[in-house]
Structure formats: C-alpha cells, structure tokens
C-alpha positions as CSV (number, residue, x, y, z in Angstrom):
1,M,-6.7,13.3,14.1
2,S,-4.8,10.0,13.5
3,T,-5.6,7.6,10.7
4,I,-5.4,4.0,11.6
5,T,-3.7,2.3,8.9
6,H,-3.8,-1.7,7.6
7,K,0.1,-1.9,8.7
8,D,-0.8,0.1,12.7
9,S,-3.9,-3.0,12.4
10,L,-1.9,-6.0,11.6
11,L,1.0,-4.6,14.1
12,E,-1.9,-4.3,16.9
13,L,-3.0,-8.1,16.0
14,L,1.1,-8.7,16.7
15,A,1.4,-7.4,19.8
16,T,0.5,-9.9,22.2
17,R,3.3,-12.2,20.1
18,L,6.0,-8.8,20.0
19,E,5.6,-8.4,23.8
20,L,6.1,-11.7,24.6
21,L,9.5,-11.6,22.1
22,E,10.2,-8.2,23.8
23,I,9.9,-6.4,20.6
24,K,8.6,-2.9,20.5
25,K,6.2,-2.5,17.2
26,E,8.3,0.2,16.3
27,E,11.2,-1.8,16.2
28,V,9.3,-4.1,13.3
29,D,10.7,-3.5,10.2
30,T,7.6,-3.8,7.8
31,T,9.4,-4.1,4.5
32,K,10.7,-7.5,6.0
33,S,9.8,-11.1,6.1
34,L,8.1,-11.7,9.7
35,F,10.0,-15.0,9.7
36,E,13.4,-13.9,9.0
37,Q,12.7,-10.8,11.9
38,G,11.6,-14.1,14.4
39,I,8.2,-12.8,14.8
40,L,6.4,-15.6,13.2
41,D,7.0,-19.4,12.0
42,S,4.6,-21.1,10.5
43,L,2.5,-22.4,13.3
44,S,1.9,-18.7,14.3
45,F,1.7,-16.8,11.0
46,L,-1.5,-19.7,10.6
47,E,-2.8,-18.0,13.8
48,F,-2.3,-14.6,12.6
49,A,-3.7,-15.5,9.2
50,V,-7.0,-16.6,11.4
51,E,-6.7,-13.2,13.0
52,I,-6.4,-10.9,10.1
53,E,-9.3,-12.7,8.2
54,A,-11.7,-12.2,11.4
55,K,-10.5,-8.4,11.6
56,F,-11.1,-7.3,8.1
57,D,-13.9,-9.8,7.1
58,M,-11.8,-11.2,4.0
59,E,-11.0,-14.8,3.5
60,L,-7.1,-14.9,2.4
61,D,-6.6,-17.7,-0.7
62,F,-2.9,-18.5,-0.4
63,S,-3.0,-21.1,-3.1
64,E,-3.2,-17.9,-5.3
65,L,-0.1,-16.3,-3.9
66,D,3.2,-16.5,-3.9
67,P,4.6,-17.3,-0.2
68,T,6.6,-14.1,-0.7
69,E,4.0,-11.7,-1.3
70,F,2.4,-12.2,2.3
71,N,5.6,-12.6,4.4
72,S,5.6,-8.5,5.5
73,I,3.2,-6.0,7.0
74,E,3.7,-4.2,4.1
75,K,2.7,-7.0,1.7
76,L,0.1,-8.2,3.7
77,S,-1.2,-4.8,3.8
78,K,-1.4,-4.3,0.0
79,I,-3.5,-8.0,-0.1
80,I,-5.7,-6.4,2.3
81,E,-6.0,-3.2,0.6
82,N,-6.9,-5.1,-2.8
83,G,-9.1,-7.0,-1.1
84,N,-6.9,-10.4,-1.8
C-alpha cells in the first residue's frame, strides 16, 4: 500500500504543466525553486496556488511568508503540513 505525500500531490497538480514542458515528475528536483527549474513563472504560480488552496482546503497567506519559503515542492509541502 503506497502513501501519497503532499509532495506527490503537489507534483500531480503540476502534471499538465510538466507534460507541456516535457518534464517527467521524476526529473523535478523537489528541493530547488520551481521558478529556477523553468516549471513556473509568476502567472502559472498564481494558478498553482489557487489549485493548492482548493486541493488542501486552505488559504495560503503569502503576505506572511518570504518568497523563498514557497518556491519549491519541499517548502510548499511543509507549509501545507503546518497549515500555513
């Protein structure tokens, strides 16, 4: 029985974008910035944030966070685990 983690769920939310960019989920470095990896830009990040809020039934308060705190799968996963 496999356990789906927040990281897996976040990668699933990015699946369509990754497919368009011809990037496999396994190729995404979850510790590096999604922006630096060319996966997200500012507009696509906003769309991604809306999907995160809907999927995890939470509101992301970016005014309380430093931008480097939410730029990777790893960091976003921790925000979700801590309930923002």
